[in-house]
N, CA and C of each residue as an Amber inpcrd file, in Angstrom:
protein
   684
   6.5210000 -18.5610000 -16.4840000   6.5850000 -18.9130000 -15.0720000
   5.4030000 -19.7950000 -14.6780000   4.2080000 -19.4160000 -15.1290000
   3.0210000 -20.1910000 -14.7930000   3.0660000 -21.5870000 -15.4000000
   3.5490000 -21.6830000 -16.6390000   3.6050000 -22.9940000 -17.2920000
   4.5760000 -23.9210000 -16.5640000   5.6900000 -23.3620000 -16.0710000
   6.6600000 -24.1690000 -15.3200000   6.0210000 -24.6890000 -14.0390000
   5.2970000 -23.7800000 -13.3530000   4.6430000 -24.1720000 -12.1050000
   3.5950000 -25.2640000 -12.3440000   2.7690000 -25.1020000 -13.4030000
   1.7150000 -26.0750000 -13.6820000   2.2980000 -27.4520000 -13.9920000
   3.3710000 -27.4730000 -14.7830000   3.9720000 -28.7610000 -15.1280000
   4.5750000 -29.4410000 -13.8970000   5.2100000 -28.6410000 -13.0330000
   5.7830000 -29.2050000 -11.8140000   4.6800000 -29.6980000 -10.8740000
   3.5680000 -28.9860000 -10.8280000   2.4640000 -29.3860000  -9.9660000
   1.8630000 -30.7070000 -10.4440000   1.6490000 -30.8280000 -11.7560000
   1.1070000 -32.0770000 -12.3030000   2.0400000 -33.2480000 -12.0170000
   3.3280000 -33.0100000 -12.2010000   4.3070000 -34.0660000 -11.9510000
   4.2930000 -34.4990000 -10.4910000   4.1630000 -33.5290000  -9.6010000
   4.1440000 -33.8280000  -8.1720000   2.9590000 -34.7180000  -7.7990000
   1.7470000 -34.3510000  -8.2870000   0.5520000 -35.1150000  -7.9140000
   0.5530000 -36.5040000  -8.5440000   1.0950000 -36.6300000  -9.7350000
   1.1970000 -37.9690000 -10.3410000   2.0750000 -38.8740000  -9.4750000
   3.2010000 -38.3470000  -9.0310000   4.0960000 -39.1250000  -8.1840000
   3.4480000 -39.4720000  -6.8420000   2.6880000 -38.5200000  -6.2730000
   2.0270000 -38.7510000  -4.9920000   0.9820000 -39.8740000  -5.1080000
   0.1930000 -39.8130000  -6.1690000  -0.8450000 -40.8370000  -6.3670000
  -0.2170000 -42.2050000  -6.5930000   0.8700000 -42.2320000  -7.3670000
   1.5390000 -43.5070000  -7.6480000   2.1560000 -44.1070000  -6.3860000
   2.7590000 -43.2600000  -5.5600000   3.4150000 -43.7390000  -4.3440000
   2.4120000 -44.2080000  -3.2900000   1.2010000 -43.6300000  -3.2980000
   0.2070000 -43.9660000  -2.2690000  -0.9110000 -44.8460000  -2.8190000
  -0.6380000 -45.5430000  -3.9160000  -1.6320000 -46.4440000  -4.4840000
  -1.9930000 -47.5380000  -3.4830000  -3.2780000 -47.6320000  -3.1760000
  -3.7320000 -48.6120000  -2.1960000  -3.9090000 -48.0330000  -0.8080000
  -3.3760000 -46.8370000  -0.5760000  -3.5340000 -46.1560000   0.7130000
  -4.7410000 -45.2190000   0.6040000  -5.9240000 -45.7540000   0.8870000
  -7.1560000 -44.9870000   0.6970000  -7.1890000 -43.7280000   1.5580000
  -6.7490000 -43.8550000   2.7980000  -6.7780000 -42.7100000   3.7070000
  -5.9250000 -41.5570000   3.1860000  -4.7380000 -41.8860000   2.7070000
  -3.8420000 -40.8610000   2.1860000  -4.3990000 -40.2320000   0.9200000
  -4.9710000 -41.0360000   0.0430000  -5.5280000 -40.5210000  -1.2100000
  -6.7020000 -39.5890000  -0.9470000  -7.5770000 -39.9590000   0.0080000
  -8.7060000 -39.0860000   0.3380000  -8.2190000 -37.7750000   0.9660000
  -7.1600000 -37.8540000   1.7430000  -6.5940000 -36.6530000   2.3470000
  -6.0860000 -35.6850000   1.2800000  -5.4120000 -36.2290000   0.2720000
  -4.9260000 -35.3860000  -0.8230000  -6.0860000 -34.8060000  -1.6240000
  -7.1190000 -35.6110000  -1.8470000  -8.2800000 -35.1490000  -2.6030000
  -8.9830000 -34.0050000  -1.8790000  -9.1330000 -34.1280000  -0.5580000
  -9.7620000 -33.0590000   0.2180000  -8.9510000 -31.7670000   0.1420000
  -7.6470000 -31.9360000   0.1200000  -6.8050000 -30.7500000   0.0080000
  -6.9440000 -30.0750000  -1.3460000  -6.9940000 -30.8560000  -2.4000000
  -7.1480000 -30.3030000  -3.7490000  -8.4900000 -29.6130000  -3.9310000
  -9.5290000 -30.1580000  -3.2990000 -10.8690000 -29.5720000  -3.4190000
 -11.1320000 -28.4920000  -2.3840000 -10.1080000 -28.1260000  -1.6300000
 -10.2080000 -27.0690000  -0.6200000 -11.2520000 -27.3750000   0.4410000
 -11.4560000 -28.6570000   0.7240000 -12.3860000 -29.0290000   1.7820000
 -11.7910000 -28.7730000   3.1590000 -10.4930000 -28.7990000   3.2460000
  -9.8080000 -28.4410000   4.4820000  -8.3770000 -28.0590000   4.1110000
  -7.7360000 -27.1870000   4.8940000  -6.3870000 -26.7320000   4.5440000
  -5.3850000 -27.8710000   4.5720000  -4.4800000 -27.8580000   3.6410000
  -3.4450000 -28.8810000   3.5890000  -2.1550000 -28.2390000   3.0910000
  -1.0550000 -28.6350000   3.6650000   0.2470000 -28.1090000   3.2770000
   0.9790000 -29.1620000   2.4680000   1.4000000 -28.8120000   1.2730000
   2.0900000 -29.7620000   0.4080000   3.4030000 -29.1510000  -0.0640000
   4.3190000 -30.0000000  -0.5260000   5.5890000 -29.5010000  -1.0620000
   5.4100000 -28.6250000  -2.2940000   4.2100000 -28.6130000  -2.8940000
   3.9870000 -27.7560000  -4.0610000   4.2030000 -26.2960000  -3.6840000
   3.7450000 -25.9070000  -2.4930000   3.9320000 -24.5360000  -2.0490000
   5.4130000 -24.2140000  -1.8860000   6.1580000 -25.1720000  -1.3640000
   7.5950000 -24.9810000  -1.2230000   8.2540000 -24.8670000  -2.5910000
   7.7800000 -25.7040000  -3.5350000   8.3130000 -25.6760000  -4.8940000
   8.0870000 -24.3180000  -5.5390000   6.8670000 -23.7910000  -5.4030000
   6.5540000 -22.4920000  -5.9780000   7.3950000 -21.3950000  -5.3440000
   7.5650000 -21.4680000  -4.0190000   8.3780000 -20.4690000  -3.3210000
   9.8160000 -20.4860000  -3.8250000  10.3530000 -21.6880000  -4.0050000
  11.7320000 -21.7970000  -4.4900000  11.8760000 -21.2450000  -5.9010000
  10.8730000 -21.5170000  -6.7420000  10.9250000 -20.9990000  -8.1190000
  10.9020000 -19.4750000  -8.1310000   9.9930000 -18.8880000  -7.3330000
   9.9050000 -17.4330000  -7.2710000  11.1820000 -16.8280000  -6.7000000
  11.7170000 -17.4860000  -5.6730000  12.9440000 -16.9760000  -5.0620000
  14.1040000 -17.0060000  -6.0470000  14.2200000 -18.0980000  -6.8000000
  15.3000000 -18.2290000  -7.7800000  15.1890000 -17.1650000  -8.8610000
  13.9600000 -16.9630000  -9.3830000  13.7540000 -15.9810000 -10.4430000
  13.9900000 -14.5640000  -9.9350000  13.4900000 -14.2850000  -8.7310000
  13.6510000 -12.9450000  -8.1700000  15.1140000 -12.6420000  -7.8940000
  15.8600000 -13.6420000  -7.3970000  17.2870000 -13.4480000  -7.1210000
  18.0520000 -13.1520000  -8.3980000  17.7300000 -13.8950000  -9.4580000
  18.3840000 -13.6730000 -10.7450000  18.0780000 -12.2870000 -11.2790000
  16.8170000 -11.8590000 -11.1070000  16.4110000 -10.5380000 -11.5940000
  17.1070000  -9.4380000 -10.8090000  17.2110000  -9.5960000  -9.4890000
  17.8550000  -8.5840000  -8.6610000  19.3400000  -8.4710000  -8.9740000
  19.9890000  -9.6220000  -9.2050000  21.4050000  -9.5900000  -9.5160000
  21.6790000  -8.9170000 -10.8500000  20.8000000  -9.1600000 -11.8280000
  20.9930000  -8.5390000 -13.1410000  20.6920000  -7.0520000 -13.1160000
  19.7650000  -6.6460000 -12.2280000  19.3890000  -5.2330000 -12.1860000
  20.1200000  -4.4240000 -11.1470000  20.9870000  -5.0800000 -10.3520000
  21.6770000  -4.3710000  -9.2790000  22.5830000  -3.2480000  -9.7820000
  23.3860000  -3.4540000 -10.8530000  24.2260000  -2.3410000 -11.3320000
  23.4100000  -1.1220000 -11.7320000  22.2640000  -1.3450000 -12.4150000
  21.4170000  -0.2310000 -12.8170000  20.8370000   0.4680000 -11.6050000
  20.4140000  -0.3440000 -10.6170000  19.8460000   0.2300000  -9.4010000
  20.8820000   1.0560000  -8.6660000  22.1380000   0.5650000  -8.6470000
  23.2020000   1.2900000  -7.9630000  23.4700000   2.6260000  -8.6540000
  23.4300000   2.6410000  -9.9850000  23.6640000   3.8890000 -10.7080000
  22.5590000   4.8940000 -10.4360000  21.3080000   4.3760000 -10.3300000
  20.1960000   5.2760000 -10.0820000  20.2440000   5.8820000  -8.6880000
  20.8260000   5.1630000  -7.7400000  20.8470000   5.6120000  -6.3460000
  22.0610000   6.4550000  -6.0170000  22.9760000   6.6960000  -6.9950000
  24.1790000   7.4540000  -6.7040000  23.9770000   8.9530000  -6.8170000
  22.7890000   9.3700000  -7.2410000  22.5260000  10.8030000  -7.3270000
  22.5890000  11.4120000  -5.9330000  23.4650000  12.3700000  -5.7500000
  23.6530000  12.9560000  -4.4280000  22.5290000  13.9060000  -4.0830000
  22.4000000  14.1790000  -2.7910000  21.3790000  15.1160000  -2.3420000
  21.6470000  16.5150000  -2.8800000  22.9250000  16.8320000  -3.0730000
  23.2710000  18.1510000  -3.6120000  22.7280000  18.3160000  -5.0150000
  22.8470000  17.2560000  -5.8300000  22.3340000  17.3230000  -7.1970000
  20.8280000  17.5010000  -7.2000000  20.1300000  16.7800000  -6.3170000
  18.6830000  16.9190000  -6.2330000  18.2960000  18.3180000  -5.7770000
  19.0550000  18.8600000  -4.8520000  18.7490000  20.2000000  -4.3510000
  18.9770000  21.2430000  -5.4250000  20.0440000  21.0540000  -6.2340000
  20.3220000  22.0060000  -7.3080000  19.2830000  21.9090000  -8.4070000
  18.7400000  20.7160000  -8.6080000  17.7590000  20.5290000  -9.6590000
  16.4540000  21.2450000  -9.3270000  16.0230000  21.1400000  -8.0740000
  14.7700000  21.7630000  -7.6670000  14.7040000  21.8070000  -6.1550000
  13.9310000  22.7460000  -5.6400000  13.7760000  22.8750000  -4.1910000
  12.3840000  23.4010000  -3.8950000  11.7900000  22.8630000  -2.8570000
  10.4640000  23.2920000  -2.4290000  10.6560000  24.4070000  -1.4060000
  10.6470000  25.6340000  -1.8930000  10.9440000  26.7800000  -1.0350000
   9.7030000  27.3970000  -0.4060000   8.5390000  27.1340000  -0.9940000
   7.3120000  27.7140000  -0.4570000   6.1210000  26.8330000  -0.8200000
   5.0390000  27.0200000  -0.0670000   3.8180000  26.2500000  -0.2900000
   2.8090000  27.0700000  -1.0880000   2.0550000  26.3810000  -1.9210000
   0.9580000  27.0390000  -2.6200000  -0.1410000  27.3890000  -1.6250000
  -0.6860000  28.5780000  -1.7540000  -1.7080000  29.0430000  -0.8240000
  -2.9570000  28.1550000  -0.8820000  -3.4710000  27.8320000   0.2730000
  -4.7040000  27.0470000   0.3730000  -5.8860000  27.9830000   0.1910000
  -6.7210000  27.7060000  -0.7790000  -7.8550000  28.5690000  -1.0650000
  -9.1230000  28.0570000  -0.3830000 -10.0980000  28.9500000  -0.2820000
 -11.3800000  28.5870000   0.3220000 -12.0880000  27.5320000  -0.5290000
 -12.0290000  27.6960000  -1.8500000 -12.6610000  26.7180000  -2.7410000
 -12.0390000  25.3330000  -2.5750000 -10.7240000  25.2910000  -2.4090000
 -10.0490000  24.0080000  -2.2240000 -10.5170000  23.3270000  -0.9470000
 -10.6500000  24.1100000   0.1200000 -11.1000000  23.5570000   1.3880000
 -12.5280000  23.0390000   1.2680000 -13.3820000  23.7870000   0.5990000
 -14.7690000  23.3430000   0.4270000 -14.8320000  22.0270000  -0.3520000
 -13.9980000  21.8940000  -1.3820000 -13.9860000  20.6540000  -2.1580000
 -13.4750000  19.4870000  -1.3180000 -12.4620000  19.7320000  -0.5010000
 -11.9270000  18.6830000   0.3580000 -12.9660000  18.2180000   1.3720000
 -13.6630000  19.1800000   1.9560000 -14.6990000  18.8390000   2.9280000
 -15.8250000  18.0600000   2.2590000 -16.2230000  18.5250000   1.0820000
 -17.3250000  17.8750000   0.3800000 -17.0140000  16.4600000  -0.0660000
 -15.7420000  16.1630000  -0.3760000 -15.3570000  14.8410000  -0.8550000
 -14.9760000  13.8910000   0.2830000 -14.9890000  14.3730000   1.5190000
 -14.6070000  13.5460000   2.6640000 -15.7380000  12.5870000   3.0380000
 -15.3570000  11.4600000   3.6130000 -16.3340000  10.4880000   4.0760000
 -16.9850000  10.9720000   5.3700000 -18.1870000  10.5150000   5.6130000
 -18.9160000  10.9240000   6.8220000 -18.4820000  10.0920000   8.0290000
 -17.1700000  10.1310000   8.3200000 -16.6250000   9.4450000   9.4800000
 -16.2380000  10.4720000  10.5330000 -16.6100000  10.1990000  11.7620000
 -16.3390000  11.1330000  12.8520000 -15.4670000  10.4750000  13.9010000
 -14.4810000  11.2270000  14.3720000 -13.5920000  10.7590000  15.4290000
 -14.0800000  11.3040000  16.7710000 -13.7850000  10.5970000  17.8370000
 -14.1710000  11.0520000  19.1670000 -13.5200000  12.3800000  19.5340000
 -12.4250000  12.7080000  18.8550000 -11.7300000  13.9570000  19.1310000
 -12.3920000  15.1550000  18.4570000 -13.2970000  14.8990000  17.5200000
 -13.9780000  15.9940000  16.8180000 -15.0510000  16.6100000  17.7130000
 -15.0840000  17.9350000  17.8010000 -16.1100000  18.5800000  18.6340000
 -17.5080000  18.4730000  18.0370000 -17.5920000  18.3330000  16.7150000
 -18.8930000  18.2190000  16.0420000 -18.8110000  17.0900000  15.0310000
 -19.9190000  16.4760000  14.6560000 -19.9040000  15.3970000  13.6590000
 -19.5270000  15.9060000  12.2770000 -18.9860000  15.0240000  11.4620000
 -18.5190000  15.3980000  10.1290000 -19.6560000  15.8930000   9.2460000
 -20.8270000  15.2860000   9.3520000 -21.9410000  15.7010000   8.4900000
 -22.3140000  17.1570000   8.7510000 -22.1520000  17.6320000   9.9710000
 -22.4680000  19.0200000  10.2900000 -21.4230000  19.9640000   9.6900000
 -20.1610000  19.5460000   9.7240000 -19.1020000  20.3490000   9.1090000
 -19.3420000  20.4720000   7.6080000 -19.7810000  19.3820000   6.9850000
 -20.0500000  19.4170000   5.5480000 -21.2350000  20.3250000   5.2290000
 -22.2510000  20.3000000   6.0860000 -23.4080000  21.1780000   5.8730000
 -23.0500000  22.6450000   6.0400000 -22.0950000  22.9390000   6.9140000
 -21.7100000  24.3270000   7.2050000 -20.3830000  24.6880000   6.5530000
 -19.9690000  23.9420000   5.5110000 -18.6550000  24.1640000   4.8930000
 -18.5090000  25.5770000   4.3270000 -19.5890000  26.1580000   3.8220000
 -19.5110000  27.5120000   3.2650000 -19.1060000  28.5470000   4.3060000
 -19.5090000  28.3250000   5.5540000 -19.1720000  29.2600000   6.6330000
 -17.8110000  28.9320000   7.2430000 -17.4960000  27.6450000   7.3600000
 -16.2760000  27.2200000   8.0440000 -15.0420000  27.2410000   7.1490000
 -15.2020000  27.1070000   5.8410000 -14.0640000  26.9880000   4.9220000
 -13.0740000  28.1470000   5.0250000 -13.5010000  29.4170000   5.0890000
 -12.5190000  30.5060000   5.1990000 -11.6350000  30.4010000   6.4460000
 -12.2200000  29.9940000   7.5650000 -11.4410000  29.8710000   8.7930000
 -10.4810000  28.6840000   8.7230000 -10.9440000  27.5980000   8.1200000
 -10.0830000  26.4260000   7.9660000  -8.9220000  26.7400000   7.0280000
  -9.1880000  27.4500000   5.9280000  -8.1310000  27.8320000   4.9890000
  -7.1050000  28.7320000   5.6710000  -7.5670000  29.6510000   6.5030000
  -6.6530000  30.5290000   7.2410000  -5.7680000  29.7300000   8.1840000
  -6.3480000  28.7590000   8.8700000  -5.5940000  27.9000000   9.7860000
  -4.5620000  27.0710000   9.0420000  -4.9470000  26.5000000   7.9170000
  -4.0310000  25.6570000   7.1480000  -2.8720000  26.4780000   6.5780000
  -3.1630000  27.6500000   6.0480000  -2.1080000  28.5030000   5.5060000
  -1.1170000  28.9120000   6.5950000  -1.6350000  29.2010000   7.7760000
  -0.7620000  29.5610000   8.8920000   0.1320000  28.3920000   9.2740000
  -0.4150000  27.2090000   9.2450000   0.3570000  26.0140000   9.5710000
   1.4720000  25.7810000   8.5560000   1.1800000  25.9700000   7.2680000
   2.1810000  25.7710000   6.2210000   3.2730000  26.8210000   6.2810000
   2.9110000  28.0740000   6.5170000   3.8900000  29.1600000   6.5390000
   4.8420000  29.0180000   7.7290000   4.3050000  28.6760000   8.8790000
   5.1260000  28.5590000  10.0900000   5.8060000  27.2020000  10.2200000
   5.3540000  26.2220000   9.4220000   5.9170000  24.8860000   9.5270000
   5.5390000  24.1890000  10.8080000   4.3810000  24.5440000  11.3400000
   3.9250000  23.9780000  12.6100000   2.6590000  23.1590000  12.3860000
   2.7230000  21.8940000  12.7600000   1.5490000  21.0300000  12.7110000
   0.8950000  21.0790000  14.0950000  -0.3220000  21.5960000  14.2100000
  -0.9590000  21.7580000  15.5210000  -0.8780000  20.4970000  16.3720000
  -0.5400000  20.6790000  17.6450000  -0.3670000  19.5360000  18.5390000
  -1.6580000  18.7360000  18.6940000  -2.8120000  19.4160000  18.6660000
  -4.0870000  18.6990000  18.7770000  -4.3170000  17.7740000  17.5940000
  -3.7320000  18.1170000  16.4330000  -3.8840000  17.2860000  15.2400000
  -3.0550000  16.0060000  15.3330000  -2.1160000  15.9600000  16.2630000
  -1.2500000  14.7890000  16.4060000  -1.8770000  13.7210000  17.2980000
  -2.9670000  14.0530000  17.9280000  -3.6400000  13.0960000  18.7940000
  -4.5110000  12.1570000  17.9570000  -4.6550000  10.9430000  18.4470000
  -5.4540000   9.9420000  17.7290000  -6.0940000   8.9850000  18.7140000
  -7.2280000   8.4410000  18.3130000  -7.8930000   7.3870000  19.0720000
  -7.4660000   6.0600000  18.4510000  -6.7360000   5.2630000  19.2160000
  -6.1750000   4.0120000  18.7030000  -7.0580000   2.8540000  19.1430000
  -7.4850000   2.0810000  18.1660000  -8.3340000   0.9160000  18.4380000
  -7.7230000  -0.3310000  17.8080000  -7.8920000  -1.4820000  18.4550000
  -7.4150000  -2.7400000  17.8520000  -8.4080000  -3.2410000  16.8070000
  -7.8780000  -3.6840000  15.6760000  -8.7160000  -4.2170000  14.6010000
  -8.2210000  -5.5970000  14.2170000  -9.1360000  -6.5530000  14.1610000
  -8.7850000  -7.9220000  13.7920000  -8.2670000  -7.9360000  12.3530000
  -7.1050000  -8.5400000  12.1370000  -6.4800000  -8.5340000  10.8240000
  -7.3500000  -9.2270000   9.7810000  -7.9220000 -10.3770000  10.1500000
  -8.8160000 -11.1170000   9.2630000  -9.9640000 -11.6620000  10.0910000
 -11.1490000 -11.6720000   9.5080000 -12.3400000 -12.0660000  10.2540000
 -12.2890000 -13.5000000  10.7510000 -11.5500000 -14.3700000  10.0590000
 -11.5180000 -15.7810000  10.4470000 -10.5080000 -16.0840000  11.5490000
  -9.7140000 -15.0760000  11.9550000  -8.7130000 -15.2930000  12.9910000
  -9.3480000 -15.3620000  14.3720000  -8.6060000 -15.9430000  15.3100000
  -9.0730000 -16.1020000  16.6810000  -9.1090000 -14.7380000  17.3730000
 -10.3080000 -14.3040000  17.7600000 -10.4650000 -12.9930000  18.3850000
  -9.8860000 -12.9300000  19.7900000  -9.6260000 -14.0770000  20.3950000
  -9.0800000 -14.0920000  21.7530000  -7.5550000 -13.9680000  21.7710000
  -6.9170000 -14.0600000  20.5940000  -5.4650000 -13.9420000  20.5000000
  -5.1040000 -12.5060000  20.1320000  -4.4220000 -11.8220000  21.0210000
  -4.1100000 -10.4150000  20.7880000  -3.1310000 -10.2080000  19.6380000
  -2.3740000 -11.2480000  19.2730000  -1.4460000 -11.1320000  18.1520000
  -2.1650000 -11.0350000  16.8110000  -3.4610000 -11.3350000  16.7930000
  -4.2320000 -11.2640000  15.5550000  -4.8210000  -9.8730000  15.3130000
  -4.4500000  -8.9120000  16.1460000  -4.9710000  -7.5550000  15.9990000
  -3.8620000  -6.6030000  15.5360000  -4.2890000  -5.5420000  14.8740000
  -3.3770000  -4.4620000  14.5070000  -3.9730000  -3.1390000  14.9740000
  -3.1320000  -2.2030000  15.3980000  -3.6590000  -0.9220000  15.8850000
  -4.0620000  -0.0070000  14.7330000  -5.1940000   0.6360000  14.8830000
  -5.6860000   1.5810000  13.8850000  -5.8910000   2.9380000  14.5590000
  -5.2440000   3.9620000  14.0150000  -5.3310000   5.3060000  14.5830000
  -6.4130000   6.1080000  13.8750000  -7.3490000   6.6160000  14.6350000
  -8.4270000   7.4460000  14.1060000  -8.1090000   8.9000000  14.4220000
  -7.7910000   9.6770000  13.3830000  -7.4090000  11.0770000  13.5490000
  -8.6240000  11.9850000  13.4460000  -8.4380000  13.2020000  13.9230000
  -9.5220000  14.1840000  13.8380000  -9.7600000  14.5910000  12.3880000
 -10.9180000  15.1460000  12.1300000 -11.3190000  15.5010000  10.7650000
 -10.3760000  16.5430000  10.1580000 -10.0570000  17.6060000  10.8960000
  -9.1800000  18.6580000  10.3750000  -7.7590000  18.1570000  10.1740000
  -7.3240000  17.2230000  11.0110000  -5.9910000  16.6600000  10.8570000
  -5.8670000  15.9330000   9.5230000  -6.8780000  15.1670000   9.1790000
  -6.8500000  14.4380000   7.9090000  -6.9620000  15.3880000   6.7140000
  -7.7050000  16.4720000   6.8740000  -7.7900000  17.4650000   5.8020000
  -6.4390000  18.1130000   5.5400000  -5.7330000  18.4920000   6.6130000
  -4.4230000  19.1260000   6.4530000  -3.4260000  18.1550000   5.8340000
  -3.5080000  16.9000000   6.1770000  -2.6440000  15.8890000   5.5550000
  -2.8820000  15.8200000   4.0570000  -4.1320000  15.8760000   3.6520000
  -4.4570000  15.8240000   2.2220000  -3.9460000  17.0700000   1.4940000
  -3.9780000  18.2030000   2.1600000  -3.4680000  19.4450000   1.5640000
  -1.9640000  19.3310000   1.3080000  -1.2330000  18.8640000   2.3130000
   0.2200000  18.7330000   2.1780000   0.5700000  17.6550000   1.1610000
  -0.1500000  16.5430000   1.2020000   0.1400000  15.4400000   0.2710000
  -0.0290000  15.8610000  -1.1820000  -1.0910000  16.6040000  -1.4800000
  -1.3300000  17.0290000  -2.8640000  -0.2320000  17.9560000  -3.3610000
   0.2770000  18.8190000  -2.4870000   1.3380000  19.7440000  -2.8830000
   2.6800000  19.0390000  -3.0410000   2.9690000  18.1220000  -2.1480000
   4.2120000  17.3620000  -2.2770000   4.2150000  16.5120000  -3.5390000
   3.0900000  15.8480000  -3.8190000   3.0230000  14.9920000  -4.9970000
   3.1380000  15.8130000  -6.2750000   2.4900000  16.9540000  -6.3160000
   2.5650000  17.8160000  -7.4990000   3.9930000  18.2870000  -7.7220000
   4.6890000  18.6300000  -6.6420000   6.0800000  19.0860000  -6.7410000
   6.9860000  17.9640000  -7.2510000   6.8410000  16.7650000  -6.7090000
   7.6750000  15.6410000  -7.1150000   7.4310000  15.2560000  -8.5700000
   6.1660000  15.2290000  -8.9680000   5.8350000  14.8700000 -10.3530000
   6.3460000  15.9290000 -11.3250000   6.1820000  17.1830000 -10.9790000
   6.5780000  18.2830000 -11.8680000   8.0860000  18.3210000 -12.0810000
   8.8540000  17.9510000 -11.0780000  10.3060000  18.0160000 -11.1780000
  10.9510000  16.6660000 -11.4660000  10.1420000  15.6610000 -11.7630000
  10.6770000  14.3610000 -12.1200000  11.4210000  13.6710000 -10.9950000
  11.0030000  13.9110000  -9.7570000  11.6690000  13.3210000  -8.5950000
  10.9860000  12.0400000  -8.1240000   9.8740000  11.6940000  -8.7290000
   9.1670000  10.4760000  -8.3500000   9.7080000   9.3020000  -9.1620000
  10.1360000   8.2140000  -8.5100000  10.6420000   7.0480000  -9.2600000
   9.6000000   6.5390000 -10.2480000  10.0430000   6.2000000 -11.4460000
   9.1150000   5.7750000 -12.4900000   8.4070000   4.4740000 -12.1360000
   9.0130000   3.6550000 -11.2620000   8.4180000   2.3700000 -10.9090000
   7.5770000   2.4300000  -9.6400000   7.4220000   3.6200000  -9.0550000
   6.6150000   3.7130000  -7.8350000   5.1360000   3.6760000  -8.1760000
   4.4000000   2.8330000  -7.4960000   2.9640000   2.7100000  -7.7390000
   2.1260000   3.3080000  -6.6250000   2.6810000   3.4040000  -5.4240000
   1.9120000   3.9100000  -4.2830000   1.7630000   5.4250000  -4.3350000
   0.5920000   5.9050000  -3.9570000   0.3130000   7.3400000  -3.8340000
   0.4930000   8.0880000  -5.1490000   0.1520000   7.4330000  -6.2490000
   0.2360000   8.0840000  -7.5570000  -1.0580000   7.8280000  -8.3140000
  -1.4980000   8.8490000  -9.0400000  -2.7230000   8.7040000  -9.8110000
  -2.5250000   7.6900000 -10.9360000  -3.5470000   6.8760000 -11.1710000
  -3.5360000   5.8290000 -12.1990000  -2.5180000   4.7200000 -11.8870000
  -2.0670000   4.6270000 -10.6470000  -1.1750000   3.5570000 -10.2150000
  -1.7840000   2.8700000  -9.0000000  -1.4470000   1.5980000  -8.8260000
  -1.9870000   0.8460000  -7.7000000  -1.1410000  -0.4030000  -7.5030000
  -1.5940000  -1.2770000  -6.6110000  -0.8970000  -2.5490000  -6.4230000
  -0.9470000  -3.3920000  -7.6950000  -1.9650000  -3.1820000  -8.5250000
  -2.0780000  -3.9490000  -9.7670000  -0.9370000  -3.6110000 -10.7250000
  -0.6240000  -2.3240000 -10.8760000   0.4750000  -1.9380000 -11.7640000
   1.8020000  -2.4410000 -11.2220000   1.9300000  -2.4570000  -9.8990000
   3.1640000  -2.9620000  -9.2880000   3.3300000  -4.4610000  -9.5460000
   2.2470000  -5.2140000  -9.3550000   2.2960000  -6.6610000  -9.5950000
   2.5660000  -6.9590000 -11.0710000   1.9610000  -6.1910000 -11.9640000
   2.1890000  -6.3860000 -13.3970000   3.6550000  -6.1600000 -13.7490000
   4.2670000  -5.1430000 -13.1470000   5.6850000  -4.8530000 -13.4170000
   6.5600000  -6.0080000 -12.9370000   6.3070000  -6.4870000 -11.7110000
   7.1100000  -7.5830000 -11.1670000   6.9070000  -8.8650000 -11.9870000
   5.6480000  -9.1560000 -12.3520000   5.3510000 -10.3530000 -13.1320000
   6.0380000 -10.2910000 -14.4960000   6.0480000  -9.1250000 -15.1270000
   6.7080000  -8.9720000 -16.4130000   8.2170000  -9.1570000 -16.2950000
   8.8000000  -8.6170000 -15.2320000  10.2450000  -8.7660000 -15.0170000
  10.6010000 -10.2350000 -14.7800000   9.7560000 -10.9440000 -14.0210000
  10.0140000 -12.3610000 -13.7790000   9.9360000 -13.1760000 -15.0500000
   8.9340000 -12.8750000 -15.8820000   8.8140000 -13.5910000 -17.1460000
  10.0220000 -13.3640000 -18.0480000  10.4880000 -12.1270000 -18.1140000
  11.6440000 -11.8290000 -18.9490000  12.9040000 -12.5050000 -18.4110000
  13.0080000 -12.5690000 -17.0750000  14.1820000 -13.2070000 -16.4780000
  14.1830000 -14.7190000 -16.7130000  13.0190000 -15.3540000 -16.5320000
  12.9030000 -16.7990000 -16.7380000  13.1470000 -17.1520000 -18.2030000
  12.6740000 -16.2880000 -19.1100000  12.8140000 -16.5820000 -20.5280000
  14.2090000 -16.3060000 -21.0670000  15.0000000 -15.5130000 -20.3310000
  16.3400000 -15.1960000 -20.8350000  17.3630000 -16.2590000 -20.4790000
């Protein structure tokens, strides 16, 4: 895929230089764009987009029957295979480890700063574990934990700060709310992994997986599709 793109890019610039021979202004404009002195939009980007779109479409069409077979598993079959009927008890040691590994970030909704909770974790952990276990058994997420302080955050530092469309909302949750989320997430992930319910190609929220493994998988599929 990369070799195809490079050859097409070289061909494009050769044609551009030949067509604009004698046009100094145009040639300098292209040179500035190549050297990233100022942003420039060229058909090369369109060419690359079309190549990726063509390869991705071919890959999706070839893999659609397999994807359809994988998605035909009914909910009844999944339920018969395994079911999460109860939660593992939250221990005091687990709570202490969660508190100790947390970042020293404090929300306005917290009655005390996070560093103080970490210093007093030995005293507070039993009460927190009792609260979390009660929440899991009753299936009730405390209403106070659902509250958040929402702040606008600029998507990229170079964007215009006066344009509200350049912001995204960020919710800052309370410390205990984030701890309970981590407790539930660890149990759900362990259950899914143990029963083989996690898709083999999923990279998010899995240990030893990331956006890098996802990109590598897609890049490998594209290479195989282009080469076939």
